[in-house]
Steps between C-alpha positions, in 0.01 A plus 500: 500500500635842408513804727256678267213261570241599755423202720241681709174304483212687341260636757138410455248753612210373707171678439182444685434317822728229636203338670426164337204507258452878544587572136373336182701196392614665175654791695781281632767448232560146626156403366518489121183588311429480128267799543714738709793568268808720483278760331289519818808520723649778288171692505473454878856627545434797269185597691672452836787727389252764377312496830822510705655780291202715400213437742632426848725808529216734396182351642483719812541818295231390253262409781554841660424670166220251426635467147738287295703690238415420138865404436456203731215370285723532194777306673246239613392458138863456395544204737161345423330588828249757376196269463549391862511866609211653306300195396423329174421732208129486424527613137711211371298331225488122518648467848271469797632631832614230740238390754 
């Protein structure tokens, strides 16, 4: 092994509760699922980063002003979170809103 190689084991981040059966089975990376894919994990990580970076630091200020700046909605749209924030668009032809 060369001196340039990093032998530090990769840290795995634990999200959610450590209480057994408190989280859905698919949430634990040790449980493989054909339905919960890398796409879902990447989206989850992207949304978590957005919330940690853009929402959490500003939430008290926004609550005090009773308003969320329009730029935040634009950023939410960029990461794919906008439908969860403002709801399903009602004017989309051919797509019924989720129940």
